[in-house]
N, C-alpha and C positions, 0 to 999 in steps of 0.2 A: 308252857310252864304254868303251874297253878299255885294257889295259896293254901298251905297246910294250916288248918285252923286248930286252935287249942280245944281239946275235948272238954265239954261241960261235965259237971258232976252227974247229970242225968244220963249222959251217954256212956260214962265209965262203968265197967271196963270194956263194954261191948264194941264201941265204934270209934273210928278216927275218920276225919273228913278232909278232903282236899277239893277245893273248888277250882273250876277252869272256866273258859269262856262260854262253853255250850253244854257242859256236863260237870258232874261231881263224882269223885271217887269216895265211896263209903266202904271202909275197910273193917273187916272183922278183926279187931285189934288183938284179942287174946289168941286167936288161931294164927294170925299172921306172925306174931312174935314167936310162937312155938314152931311154926313151919320154917322160919328163917333160922332159928336155933338148930333145928334138925338138919337142914341143908348144910349148915356150918360144921356139923359133926359135934355139936355141943350138947346133945341130948335129944332123945326121941320125944315126939308129940305124945301127950297123954290122951286117954279117951275123953276126958273133960275138955281138953283144948280142942280136940277134933270136933266135939259137939258144939263148940263155940264158933265154928266156921259157917259161912253161907253154904247151903246145900242145894245143888241143882235138882229141880224137880222135873222140868220139861223145858222146851225151847225158850219160853218167856218167863217161867215161874221159878222162884228161888225161895227156899226156906230160910228165914232170917234168924240170926242168933239173937239172944237177949229178949227183951220185952218190947211190946208196942210203944211204951213210953220212952224207951231208950232210942228206938228208931225215930220216933217223933222228934226227939231232941236233936238227933243228927240231921234230919231233913229240915227242921226249923233253922238250924245253923246255916244250911245251904240257902234257904229262901231269904234269910236275913242278910246275906252277903251281897255286895254291890255287883258282882259278876252276874248273879242270877237276876237281880233287878234290871241290869242293863239288857240281858237277854230278853226279858219280858217286853221291852220296847218294840221288838220286832218278832219275837217268837210266840208260839202258841202251844197250849197243852194238847196232846194227842189223845185219842180215845184208846181204851183198852188197859190203861195202867190202873192198878188197884191193889189193895191188900185185903186179906181175910184171915180169920183164925179157923183152922181146921184141925180137929183132934188135939186142941190145945196148943198148936204151933202156929206161928205167924208166917203166912205165905205172901210173897210179893210178886205180882205180875207186872213186868216192865218191858213192853215190847220194843222200846227205843233205847235199850240199855245193853251193856256188854259185861260179861263176867270174866274176871281174871283169877287164875289160880293154877294149882297143879293139874297136869294133864295125865294123871295116873289112873284115870277111870273111876276114882273114888266118888266123884261128884262134889268134893269139897272145894270151896272157892274162898280165896282170901278177900277179894275186892269185887264190888259191883260198881261199874261206871254208869251212873244214872244219867241218861239224857235228860236235860231240863224239861223236855216235853212230858216226861213221866213223873217228875218230882211233885208238882202241885196236886195231881189226882191221888197219888199214893199218900202224900202227907194228909190230905183231907180225910181219907179213909182211916189212916193210922190214928189220927186225932180222935175220931169217933170210937175206935177200938180201945184206945188208952183211957178214954173217959168212961167207957161203959163197963 
């Protein structure tokens, strides 16, 4: 069981975070809410809500919703939590995790992470479970992108 953190103003409306012992769930909040509403039969997802999902690009890469600054705020919330700091006592960051902007969109490569979402073939994902091995390198890259 993890700790669900209160979204910061910088993360809103894009992300919600839950930290665990060795990973953190970063949920595309707008899309997740719409998808749950649709499953409950309370209204269809709009194109804007679908655009606010994580989008699978390939085995390790996911197109992120929102801005680099919003993802920076979400990952900063993860690294500021005691679960992440405790993991750092014995864990280490793996190679290959990174973020980049391509065609104006934020792409995140996270080889030690898992994506959760509909299995309907759309490539839309509500949540990425970032292994802590990936968080530090992605955050460092996203910080540079947000600043630049």
